[in-house]
C-alpha positions in Angstrom: 96.4 110.6 95.0 99.5 109.7 96.4 102.7 109.7 94.3 104.6 106.5 94.0 108.4 105.6 94.0 109.2 102.7 91.8 112.6 100.8 92.8 114.3 98.1 91.1 116.5 96.0 93.5 118.2 97.1 96.6 121.2 99.2 97.2 123.1 96.5 99.0 122.3 94.0 96.4 124.0 96.6 94.0 126.7 96.8 96.4 127.4 93.3 96.5 127.8 92.8 92.6 124.0 92.0 91.9 124.0 93.7 88.6 121.8 91.1 86.5 118.6 92.9 85.1 115.8 93.3 87.2 113.2 94.8 85.0 113.1 96.3 81.4 113.4 99.6 80.6 109.9 99.5 79.2 108.2 97.9 82.3 110.1 100.0 84.6 108.6 103.2 83.0 105.2 101.7 82.4 103.9 104.0 85.2 106.9 106.4 85.4 108.9 109.1 83.3 111.5 110.4 85.8 114.3 109.0 87.5 117.7 107.6 87.9 119.4 104.3 88.3 122.1 101.9 86.2 121.7 99.1 83.9 122.2 95.6 83.3 126.0 94.6 84.2 126.5 98.1 85.8 126.6 99.5 82.4 126.6 103.5 83.1 124.7 105.8 84.5 120.8 105.8 83.8 118.8 109.1 83.9 115.2 108.8 83.2 113.8 112.3 81.6 110.5 113.1 79.9 109.8 108.9 79.9 112.9 108.3 77.7 115.7 106.0 79.4 119.4 107.6 78.7 122.8 106.1 79.6 125.8 108.1 80.7 128.5 105.7 79.4 132.0 105.7 80.9 133.6 106.5 77.5 131.9 110.2 78.1 128.7 109.5 75.6 124.9 109.5 76.3 122.9 106.8 74.2 119.1 106.2 74.6 118.2 102.6 75.8 115.8 100.2 74.1 112.6 99.3 75.6 113.8 95.6 76.5 117.2 96.7 77.7 117.4 95.9 81.7 117.5 97.9 84.5 119.9 96.4 87.6 118.9 99.2 90.0 116.9 102.2 90.0 114.2 104.8 91.5 111.4 106.3 89.2 108.4 108.1 89.6 105.3 109.5 87.3 106.7 113.6 88.0 104.2 116.0 88.9 105.2 119.0 86.5 102.3 121.1 87.4 103.9 121.8 91.4 105.4 125.6 91.9 108.9 126.1 90.1 111.4 127.8 92.8 114.5 129.2 92.3 117.8 128.1 94.5 120.7 131.0 94.1 124.3 130.7 94.7 124.7 127.0 94.4 128.4 127.2 94.9 129.0 123.3 95.4 127.1 120.0 96.0 126.8 120.6 99.7 125.2 124.0 98.7 122.7 122.4 96.8 121.7 120.0 99.6 121.5 123.0 101.9 119.4 124.7 99.6 117.1 121.9 99.3 116.8 121.4 103.3 113.9 123.8 103.8 111.7 121.3 101.3 112.4 118.4 103.0 113.0 119.2 106.7 109.3 119.0 107.9 109.1 115.3 106.8 112.3 113.3 106.2 110.2 110.0 106.6 109.0 110.3 103.0 110.7 110.3 99.8 111.4 113.3 97.4 112.6 113.9 94.0 113.6 116.7 92.3 114.2 118.2 88.7 116.6 121.4 88.6 117.5 122.9 85.6 119.6 125.7 84.8 123.3 126.6 83.4 125.9 125.1 85.8 129.2 126.7 85.9 130.9 123.5 86.6 129.5 120.0 86.6 131.8 116.8 87.7 130.2 113.5 86.9 131.5 110.0 86.9 130.4 106.8 85.2 131.6 103.1 85.5 132.2 100.3 82.5 130.2 97.7 81.9 131.0 94.4 84.1 131.1 91.0 82.7 130.0 87.7 85.1 131.5 86.7 87.6 130.4 90.2 88.7 132.9 92.0 91.2 131.6 94.2 94.1 130.6 97.9 93.5 133.5 98.9 95.4 135.8 97.2 93.2 134.2 98.6 90.0 134.1 102.1 91.7 138.1 101.9 91.8 138.0 102.0 87.7 135.5 105.0 87.4 135.6 107.6 85.0 135.3 111.2 85.8 134.2 114.0 83.6 134.5 117.9 84.1 131.8 119.9 82.1 131.6 123.9 82.3 128.9 126.1 81.3 126.8 123.0 80.7 122.7 123.6 80.4 120.7 120.6 81.6 118.9 119.0 84.1 119.6 117.5 87.8 117.0 114.5 88.7 117.8 113.7 92.1 116.0 111.4 94.6 115.8 111.7 98.6 115.4 108.8 100.6 114.7 108.3 104.4 117.3 107.1 106.7 115.2 104.1 107.6 115.8 102.4 104.1 119.4 102.3 104.7 120.5 99.3 102.6 117.6 99.3 100.4 118.4 102.6 99.0 120.7 105.6 99.8 119.8 107.8 102.6 119.7 111.2 101.8 120.2 112.8 98.4 121.4 110.9 95.4 122.0 113.4 92.1 122.2 112.6 88.5 123.0 115.0 85.4 121.8 115.1 81.9 122.3 118.1 79.5 120.1 119.6 77.5 121.4 118.3 74.3 121.9 114.9 75.7 125.3 114.6 75.2 126.7 114.7 78.6 125.7 113.2 81.9 126.2 110.9 84.7 126.5 110.4 88.6 127.2 113.8 90.2 130.1 114.4 92.1 130.3 118.0 92.2 128.6 121.2 90.6 128.1 124.9 90.9 125.4 127.3 89.4 124.3 130.9 90.0 120.8 129.9 90.2 118.4 126.9 89.5 114.9 126.3 88.8 113.7 123.5 90.8 110.3 121.3 91.0 109.9 118.9 94.1 107.6 116.1 94.2 106.8 114.6 97.7 106.3 110.9 97.5 104.3 108.8 100.0 104.2 105.5 98.4 106.8 103.0 97.7 106.8 100.1 95.2 109.9 97.8 95.2 111.0 94.9 92.5 113.3 92.8 93.7 115.8 90.6 91.4 114.8 87.2 90.6 118.3 85.9 89.6 119.7 82.9 91.6 122.4 85.0 93.2 120.2 87.3 94.8 118.8 84.6 96.8 122.5 83.7 98.3 123.2 87.5 99.3 123.5 88.6 102.8 121.6 91.9 102.6 121.9 92.7 106.4 125.5 93.6 106.2 126.1 96.9 107.0 127.6 98.4 103.9 127.4 102.1 104.8 130.9 103.2 104.8 131.5 101.3 101.6 128.5 103.1 99.9 129.9 106.2 101.3 133.2 105.6 99.5 131.9 104.5 96.3 129.5 107.7 96.2 132.5 110.3 96.3 135.1 111.1 93.9 137.8 108.5 92.9 140.8 109.0 95.3 
């Protein structure tokens, strides 16, 4: 059976400030248990692990979301834990992690992948954004006020999604990494990390299920605009 990546909204819609609820947490996780995203109002960073929806907030906390809470944007799947576990060594930074993952995606970069990588991180640099009220600003504007956190010697999980280049604007081409500590007290969108070794499982995903927003603002968006430069700026650390 083919694995399915389930997505809520599009990246360009999010970039343009479409932060309304696309789907409830309950419905988003109906056929899924693992993934990443953000919530209504761009309220924090979403990490979905073992069927539970967590929110890493801009005040440095992690909270568990309720079934009726809204997901603005995200990607989840039913993660196959039966795949072989491999060890990644010498992860000095996020680029080293991408290089370590390259052998697992290089033979087919036209499908999606999701990883769960666990271990002790010598350093973990994450960010999160504050909740916004309507009228919503753009994501680029919100990111100027993102909060960044640095953790040391923290044990937890990196959950990440790899998207093909051809979905640019629908999602982020390449890897998108989120973190959740094992004790569920630390998390966020990863800006940097380092680890001696990680235990990683990877799922290859060959089906794609997209739910689009139903709010009136979405109908008025020009989703063909090339926002890749602004997206790249948002993905990185605050200057």
